[in-house]
C-alpha positions in Angstrom: 67.3 196.4 -86.0 67.2 193.2 -83.8 70.4 191.4 -82.9 71.5 188.6 -85.1 72.7 185.1 -83.9 75.9 184.5 -85.8 76.9 181.1 -84.3 74.1 179.0 -85.8 75.2 177.5 -89.2 72.7 174.7 -89.6 70.1 175.3 -92.4 67.0 175.0 -90.1 68.6 177.2 -87.4 69.5 179.8 -90.0 65.9 179.9 -91.3 64.6 180.1 -87.8 66.9 183.1 -87.1 65.6 184.8 -90.2 62.1 184.4 -89.0 63.0 185.8 -85.6 64.7 188.7 -87.3 61.6 189.5 -89.4 59.3 188.9 -86.4 61.2 191.5 -84.3 61.4 194.1 -87.1 58.9 196.7 -86.0 58.0 200.3 -86.9 58.2 203.2 -84.5 54.7 202.3 -83.2 56.0 198.8 -82.3 53.8 197.3 -85.0 55.2 194.4 -87.1 56.4 195.4 -90.5 56.3 191.9 -92.1 53.5 189.4 -91.9 52.9 185.8 -93.1 56.6 185.1 -93.3 56.2 182.1 -90.8 53.5 180.5 -92.9 55.2 177.5 -94.7 52.9 177.8 -97.7 53.6 181.4 -98.5 56.1 182.9 -101.0 57.9 184.3 -97.9 58.8 180.8 -96.9 60.4 180.1 -100.4 62.4 183.2 -100.1 63.6 182.3 -96.6 64.6 178.9 -97.9 66.7 180.4 -100.6 68.3 182.9 -98.1 69.0 180.1 -95.6 70.4 177.8 -98.3 72.7 180.6 -99.5 73.8 181.5 -96.0 74.4 177.8 -95.1 76.5 177.2 -98.2 78.6 180.3 -97.7 79.2 179.3 -94.0 80.2 175.8 -95.1 82.5 177.2 -97.8 84.2 179.6 -95.4 84.6 176.9 -92.8 86.2 174.5 -95.3 88.5 177.1 -96.7 89.7 178.0 -93.3 90.2 174.4 -92.3 92.0 173.5 -95.5 94.5 176.4 -95.1 96.2 174.6 -92.1 97.8 171.2 -92.1 96.5 170.1 -88.7 92.8 170.9 -89.5 92.7 169.8 -93.2 90.1 167.1 -93.9 90.8 166.6 -97.6 93.9 164.6 -98.5 94.6 166.9 -101.5 94.8 169.9 -99.1 97.2 168.0 -96.8 99.4 167.1 -99.8 99.5 170.7 -101.0 100.4 172.0 -97.5 103.0 169.3 -97.1 104.6 170.3 -100.4 105.4 173.7 -98.8 107.3 171.9 -96.1 109.3 170.0 -98.7 107.6 166.7 -97.8 106.4 164.3 -100.6 103.7 161.8 -99.4 104.7 158.2 -99.7 103.3 156.4 -102.7 102.0 152.9 -102.9 104.7 150.4 -102.1 105.3 147.1 -103.8 105.9 143.9 -101.7 109.3 142.4 -102.0 110.4 138.8 -101.7 113.8 137.0 -101.8 114.3 133.7 -103.7 117.0 131.3 -104.7 116.9 129.1 -107.7 118.9 126.9 -110.1 119.1 127.1 -113.9 119.4 123.6 -115.5 121.0 122.7 -118.8 121.8 126.1 -120.3 122.9 125.8 -123.9 126.6 125.3 -124.3 127.4 125.4 -120.6 128.4 129.1 -120.7 130.9 130.7 -118.3 128.3 133.0 -116.9 124.5 133.5 -117.0 122.5 136.7 -116.8 119.0 137.1 -115.3 117.7 139.8 -117.5 115.9 142.8 -116.0 112.1 142.4 -115.5 112.2 138.6 -115.6 108.7 137.6 -114.4 108.0 135.3 -111.4 104.4 134.5 -110.4 102.8 133.6 -107.1 99.2 132.9 -106.1 98.0 134.9 -103.0 94.4 134.4 -101.8 93.4 132.9 -105.2 94.9 135.8 -107.3 98.0 135.5 -109.4 100.6 138.3 -108.9 103.8 139.0 -110.9 107.1 139.8 -109.3 110.2 140.9 -111.2 113.9 141.7 -110.6 114.6 145.4 -111.1 118.2 145.0 -112.3 120.1 142.4 -114.4 122.1 139.9 -112.4 125.0 137.9 -113.7 126.5 134.8 -112.0 129.2 132.2 -112.7 128.6 128.4 -112.3 129.9 126.6 -109.2 131.1 123.1 -110.1 128.8 123.2 -113.1 125.7 124.3 -111.1 124.1 127.7 -112.0 122.6 129.1 -108.8 121.1 132.5 -108.4 121.1 133.1 -104.6 119.1 135.6 -102.5 117.6 137.4 -105.5 115.2 140.2 -104.5 112.1 140.3 -106.6 109.5 143.1 -106.5 105.8 142.9 -107.2 104.3 145.0 -109.9 103.6 145.6 -113.6 106.5 147.3 -115.3 105.5 150.3 -117.4 107.3 153.1 -119.3 105.9 156.5 -120.2 107.6 158.9 -122.6 107.2 162.7 -122.4 108.5 165.3 -124.9 110.1 168.5 -123.5 108.4 171.6 -124.9 109.3 174.4 -122.5 112.4 173.4 -120.5 112.5 174.4 -116.9 110.6 173.6 -113.6 107.4 175.2 -114.9 106.7 172.2 -117.1 105.4 169.2 -115.2 105.3 165.6 -116.4 102.4 163.7 -114.8 102.7 159.9 -114.3 99.2 158.8 -115.3 98.9 155.9 -112.8 97.8 156.4 -109.2 99.3 153.2 -107.9 102.9 153.9 -109.0 105.6 152.8 -106.6 107.9 155.9 -106.7 110.8 153.9 -105.2 111.0 152.0 -108.5 111.0 155.1 -110.8 113.9 155.3 -113.2 114.3 158.4 -115.4 116.4 158.6 -118.6 116.5 161.6 -120.9 116.9 160.9 -124.6 118.3 163.7 -126.7 115.7 163.5 -129.5 113.8 161.2 -131.7 116.7 160.7 -134.0 119.5 160.7 -131.3 118.8 157.8 -128.9 121.6 158.7 -126.5 120.3 158.3 -123.0 121.3 160.2 -119.8 120.3 158.9 -116.4 118.7 161.4 -113.9 118.2 160.7 -110.2 115.7 162.0 -107.8 116.8 165.0 -105.8 116.8 164.5 -102.0 119.1 167.3 -100.8 119.0 170.6 -102.6 122.1 171.8 -100.9 124.1 169.2 -102.9 122.8 170.3 -106.3 124.7 172.4 -108.8 123.7 173.8 -112.2 124.9 170.5 -113.9 123.4 168.0 -111.4 121.4 165.5 -113.4 118.4 165.3 -111.0 114.6 165.5 -111.2 112.1 166.6 -108.6 109.1 164.6 -107.6 105.8 165.7 -106.0 102.2 164.7 -105.8 99.5 166.9 -107.4 95.8 167.5 -106.3 94.6 164.5 -108.4 96.9 162.1 -106.4 99.2 161.6 -109.4 102.9 162.0 -109.0 104.6 164.5 -111.3 108.2 165.2 -112.3 109.9 168.4 -113.1 113.5 169.3 -113.8 116.0 172.1 -113.0 116.4 175.6 -114.4 120.1 175.5 -115.0 120.8 177.1 -111.6 119.4 174.4 -109.4 119.7 171.2 -111.4 120.5 170.7 -115.1 118.1 172.3 -117.5 116.7 170.1 -120.3 116.6 171.1 -124.0 113.5 171.5 -126.1 112.8 168.3 -128.0 114.4 166.0 -125.3 112.4 162.8 -124.6 111.9 161.9 -120.9 111.6 158.1 -120.5 110.1 157.2 -117.1 110.0 153.5 -116.1 108.2 152.4 -113.0 106.1 149.6 -111.4 102.3 149.7 -111.0 101.9 148.2 -107.5 99.2 146.1 -105.8 100.3 147.5 -102.4 99.6 145.4 -99.3 97.6 142.8 -101.1 100.8 140.9 -101.7 102.1 140.7 -98.1 102.4 137.1 -97.0 103.1 136.1 -93.4 106.1 133.9 -92.6 103.9 131.1 -91.3 102.7 130.4 -94.9 104.9 128.5 -97.4 104.9 130.9 -100.4 105.9 129.5 -103.8 107.0 131.1 -107.0 107.0 129.9 -110.6 108.9 131.1 -113.7 108.3 130.0 -117.3 111.2 132.0 -118.7 114.3 130.2 -120.1 117.8 131.6 -119.4 120.2 130.9 -122.3 118.1 127.8 -123.1 118.1 126.6 -119.5 115.0 126.2 -117.3 114.5 127.8 -114.0 113.9 125.1 -111.3 114.0 124.5 -107.6 112.8 127.9 -106.6 113.2 128.3 -102.9 111.5 131.2 -101.1 114.1 132.6 -98.7 111.8 135.4 -97.5 108.1 135.7 -98.2 106.8 138.8 -99.9 106.4 141.6 -97.4 106.6 145.4 -97.2 103.7 146.2 -99.5 101.8 149.3 -98.4 98.9 151.5 -99.6 99.5 155.2 -100.5 100.1 157.3 -97.4 96.8 158.5 -95.9 96.0 162.0 -94.6 96.6 161.2 -91.0 100.1 160.0 -91.7 100.8 162.9 -94.0 99.8 165.4 -91.3 101.9 163.6 -88.7 105.1 163.1 -90.8 105.2 166.3 -92.7 105.6 168.5 -89.7 108.3 166.3 -88.2 110.1 166.1 -91.5 110.5 169.8 -91.7 111.6 170.0 -88.1 114.4 167.5 -88.8 115.4 169.6 -91.8 116.9 166.5 -93.5 119.5 166.1 -90.8 119.8 163.9 -87.7 120.7 165.6 -84.5 118.0 164.7 -82.0 116.3 161.3 -81.5 113.1 162.7 -83.1 115.2 163.7 -86.1 116.2 160.1 -86.6 112.6 159.0 -86.3 111.4 161.6 -88.9 114.1 160.6 -91.4 113.4 156.9 -91.1 109.7 157.4 -91.5 110.2 159.7 -94.5 112.8 157.6 -96.4 111.9 154.0 -95.3 108.1 153.5 -95.8 108.1 149.8 -95.2 108.2 150.4 -91.4 104.7 150.6 -89.9 106.0 152.2 -86.7 109.3 153.7 -85.6 110.6 154.4 -82.1 113.8 156.3 -81.2 115.4 157.4 -78.0 118.7 158.7 -76.7 121.3 156.6 -75.0 120.9 158.7 -71.8 117.5 157.0 -71.3 119.0 153.5 -71.5 119.8 151.3 -68.5 122.7 151.5 -68.1 123.2 154.8 -70.0 125.0 154.8 -73.3 125.9 158.4 -74.1 126.5 159.3 -77.7 124.1 156.6 -79.0 120.7 156.8 -80.6 118.6 153.7 -80.4 116.2 152.9 -83.3 113.4 150.3 -83.3 111.2 149.4 -86.3 108.0 147.4 -86.6 107.4 146.1 -90.1 103.9 145.9 -91.6 104.3 142.1 -91.7 106.1 140.0 -89.2 107.7 141.1 -85.9 111.3 142.3 -86.8 113.2 143.6 -89.7 116.2 141.8 -91.2 119.8 142.8 -90.8 119.9 143.7 -94.5 117.2 146.3 -93.9 119.1 147.7 -90.9 122.2 148.0 -92.9 120.3 149.7 -95.8 118.8 152.3 -93.4 122.2 152.8 -91.7 124.2 153.3 -95.0 121.6 154.8 -97.4 119.5 157.0 -95.1 121.4 158.0 -92.0 125.0 157.8 -92.9 125.3 161.2 -94.5 122.7 163.0 -92.3 123.9 162.2 -88.8 126.7 163.8 -86.8 130.0 162.0 -86.8 130.1 161.5 -83.0 126.7 159.8 -82.7 126.3 156.0 -83.0 123.1 154.4 -84.1 122.0 151.0 -82.7 119.0 149.0 -83.9 116.9 147.3 -81.2 114.2 144.8 -82.1 110.7 145.6 -80.8 109.7 143.9 -77.6 106.2 142.5 -77.8 103.7 142.2 -74.9 100.6 140.0 -75.5 97.4 141.2 -73.8 95.1 138.3 -72.8 91.5 139.3 -72.4 88.5 137.4 -70.9 85.2 139.3 -70.9 81.7 138.4 -69.6 79.0 140.6 -71.3 75.7 140.8 -69.6 72.7 141.7 -71.7 68.9 142.2 -71.3 67.2 139.2 -73.0 64.0 141.2 -73.4 65.5 144.1 -75.4 68.2 142.4 -77.4 67.5 142.5 -81.2 70.3 140.1 -82.4 71.2 136.6 -81.5 73.7 135.9 -78.6 76.1 134.5 -81.2 76.0 137.7 -83.2 76.5 139.7 -80.0 79.5 137.6 -79.1 81.0 138.0 -82.6 80.4 141.8 -82.4 82.3 141.9 -79.1 85.2 140.0 -80.6 85.2 142.4 -83.6 85.3 145.4 -81.4 88.2 144.1 -79.3 90.3 143.1 -82.4 89.5 146.5 -84.0 90.6 148.3 -80.9 94.0 146.5 -81.0 94.4 147.1 -84.8 93.6 150.8 -84.6 94.6 152.0 -81.2 97.5 149.6 -80.3 100.1 147.4 -82.1 102.5 150.4 -82.6 105.1 152.1 -80.4 103.9 154.6 -77.8 100.4 153.2 -77.7 99.0 152.3 -74.2 96.1 150.0 -73.4 93.3 152.0 -71.9 90.9 149.7 -70.0 88.0 152.1 -69.7 88.0 152.9 -73.4 87.8 149.3 -74.5 85.2 148.5 -71.8 83.1 151.5 -73.0 83.4 150.4 -76.7 82.0 147.0 -75.7 79.1 148.5 -73.8 78.2 150.7 -76.8 77.8 147.7 -79.2 74.1 147.2 -78.4 71.5 149.0 -76.3 70.7 145.7 -74.6 74.1 145.4 -73.0 73.9 146.1 -69.3 77.6 146.0 -68.6 80.7 143.9 -68.9 83.3 142.4 -66.6 86.7 142.3 -68.3 89.8 140.5 -66.9 93.2 141.6 -68.4 96.3 139.5 -68.3 99.8 140.4 -69.6 101.9 137.8 -71.3 105.6 137.5 -72.3 107.1 134.8 -74.5 110.5 133.4 -74.4 112.2 130.9 -76.7 115.3 129.5 -74.9 117.7 127.5 -77.0 117.1 123.8 -76.4 119.4 121.8 -74.1 121.3 125.0 -73.1 121.5 126.6 -69.7 120.1 130.1 -69.9 119.9 132.6 -67.0 117.2 135.3 -66.9 118.8 137.5 -64.3 120.3 141.0 -64.0 120.0 142.8 -67.4 118.5 139.7 -68.9 115.4 139.8 -66.6 112.0 139.1 -68.0 110.4 142.5 -67.6 106.6 143.0 -67.7 107.0 146.7 -66.7 103.6 146.8 -65.2 102.2 145.8 -61.8 101.2 142.2 -61.6 99.0 140.2 -59.2 100.8 137.9 -56.7 100.2 134.2 -57.2 98.7 134.6 -60.7 101.5 133.3 -62.8 100.5 130.9 -65.5 103.1 129.4 -67.8 102.6 126.9 -70.7 104.1 123.5 -70.3 107.7 122.6 -71.4 109.9 119.6 -70.9 113.1 119.3 -68.9 115.6 116.5 -68.4 115.3 115.7 -64.7 117.5 112.9 -63.2 117.9 111.4 -66.7 114.1 111.4 -67.4 112.2 113.7 -69.7 109.7 115.5 -67.4 106.9 117.9 -68.0 107.3 121.2 -66.1 105.5 124.5 -65.4 106.6 127.6 -63.4 104.4 129.0 -60.6 104.9 131.9 -58.2 104.5 132.0 -54.5 104.3 135.4 -52.7 106.8 135.9 -49.8 104.2 137.7 -47.7 100.9 136.5 -46.3 98.6 138.2 -47.1 100.4 139.0 -50.4 102.1 142.4 -50.6 101.1 143.8 -54.0 104.4 145.8 -54.1 106.4 143.0 -52.6 108.2 140.0 -53.9 107.7 136.2 -54.4 109.7 133.2 -55.4 109.3 130.9 -58.5 108.9 127.1 -58.1 109.1 124.5 -60.8 106.5 121.8 -60.7 105.5 118.7 -62.6 101.9 119.6 -63.8 100.9 115.9 -64.1 101.8 114.9 -60.5 102.0 118.2 -58.7 105.4 117.3 -57.4 107.8 120.2 -56.9 110.9 119.8 -59.0 112.7 123.0 -57.8 111.4 125.2 -54.9 113.8 128.0 -55.6 113.7 128.5 -59.3 113.9 132.3 -59.3 112.0 135.4 -58.0 109.5 138.0 -59.0 108.9 141.6 -58.0 105.2 142.3 -58.2 105.5 146.1 -58.0 107.9 146.4 -61.0 106.8 143.3 -62.9 110.3 141.9 -63.0 110.9 138.1 -63.2 114.2 136.4 -62.7 115.0 132.7 -63.4 118.2 131.4 -62.1 118.9 128.7 -64.7 116.5 127.4 -67.4 117.3 124.4 -69.6 114.5 123.3 -71.9 114.8 119.8 -73.3 111.8 119.9 -75.6 108.3 121.4 -76.1 104.9 119.6 -76.4 103.5 119.1 -79.9 102.6 122.2 -81.8 104.4 124.5 -79.4 107.8 126.2 -79.6 108.0 128.7 -76.8 107.2 129.3 -73.1 104.3 131.7 -72.5 104.4 133.4 -69.2 101.1 135.1 -68.2 100.2 137.3 -65.1 97.0 139.1 -64.1 97.4 142.9 -64.2 96.7 144.6 -60.9 93.4 146.5 -60.5 95.2 149.7 -59.7 97.0 149.7 -63.0 94.6 148.1 -65.5 95.8 150.7 -68.1 98.9 148.9 -69.5 101.7 151.3 -70.4 104.5 150.9 -72.8 107.9 152.6 -73.3 110.6 152.9 -75.9 110.5 149.8 -78.1 107.6 148.1 -76.4 104.4 147.1 -78.4 101.1 145.7 -77.2 99.3 143.1 -79.3 96.3 140.9 -78.7 97.2 137.5 -77.4 96.7 135.1 -80.4 97.0 131.9 -78.3 94.6 129.0 -79.0 93.7 126.1 -76.7 96.4 123.5 -76.6 95.8 120.9 -73.9 99.3 119.3 -74.2 101.0 122.6 -73.7 98.5 124.0 -71.0 97.9 126.8 -73.5 94.6 128.8 -73.1 92.7 131.0 -75.6 94.1 134.5 -75.7 90.6 136.0 -76.1 87.6 134.6 -74.4 84.1 136.2 -74.7 81.0 135.0 -72.8 77.5 136.4 -73.1 75.2 136.2 -70.1 71.4 136.7 -70.5 69.4 138.4 -67.8 66.0 140.0 -67.4 65.7 143.6 -66.3 
């Protein structure tokens, strides 16, 4: 018998191998045993198609089975969910956006001594032309202040409140109760067990998060996701968790969420309305303290594979810095990215401290309320007593890109405008998928290659990368950016390339426009050397201060002796300091709490502000 090629799994290759097999099958006189098998119109060909099809399907099935058995190679979300379940990890559900509002209630009947905002009071808002409903999850009671009824800093959550009732038939963990909605926000689930149809006594059950703390009488339920992407509940067996009785009714209340559709950036004035009366009084003067944010889609397969393995490594306790990261990611889904590091890595070192930095899905930083929530509700009972936790806000670096794309005008099959738009799309897509999170470096060659691959007519591109930091000094206050308060670019920067936006200082009693420039100390410039900062009037070119600070080009560190900003030009509220990145280090690296984002600057002549992204297309004939 001839040898078989076992590595070919494609249908056509399998059929070819079968033909080779039959062709080489000969008798003892070396005469072919089979004929006409390679004639496509023969019955042999149909039989070979069936054999190749069967072999191909079996190979595919075996490959899929093998892949889906392991978390890191699984390609189906249902497989990753099932494997994560073995590790004790439940994928994060859709998350509802949350907002904070303050409002007054006018003229309640009888001027009562207190007012109660009932649970599930609806507030509506319009986002991108669609009306969404937000509610308060719990009743809130207040007393009037000098006759004014004010509900302050009320958290409202987006979603449609639903209740589903299950009847217990076979008590124990073997009976699962499936929530029939895919977009349930599991953080809003409330479970009450009613004794029977006739006995309406309710007992509250909470979700189990630590099996070591559960006794036979613990009123807990367990939550997991099934293969159909529905969440299901089950209860204890009387040894681990309280066992229910046959005939009990399980009342499950939850919100059906719209996910990230309700996230609203802080630069937009979001408004809410409410048509409900409270004790005969009308809700008026609704002030949005914090726009709706934190909405998120159901956890995808990539995130499940990443988080599940780290969750089981942490084992629901916080010892190492990675444990803190795993716990925050598992229990606080409103953070898009989390970074943690030990105090021994700080400068100067702070032993016995773990630093935590979180990037929210919307906005740049998380509030102090969220930090306290994570500290008290997630980490407090899981960390060792001797370890302190300190939250550090993310540090954002803005990448300014200017690119000239050269293309062959004879072979291009789209308009130059469409080509330019495609380049812009590729650049923004690179930042949204590959950057804008912790531990994500900018790789120059990768982005350049992505641009070249947009269209076959592109000959090449010339890309210039600049790095920008933004500072917002308090107006009319002396601020020193020296020592530990240096402005750190943390990458090598080009001598003499500093470009700052315009700001206004008070000089000799006169409001004067100013910009900062750098002058290298060496000639020719030493790319690992130093330079000094000078302050100039951009309108006259007159130097206001020729010793305003210094810069280290090798480390990317900038020091300003004293900065006192009197005002900013119209439509600006910060100072944007931009340097060219040295050719030897075009790959921009980040560390700890640093995040790279695309420079979103737009031209502002008054502020000497340039576009953060510039794309030019250049036609040539090859």
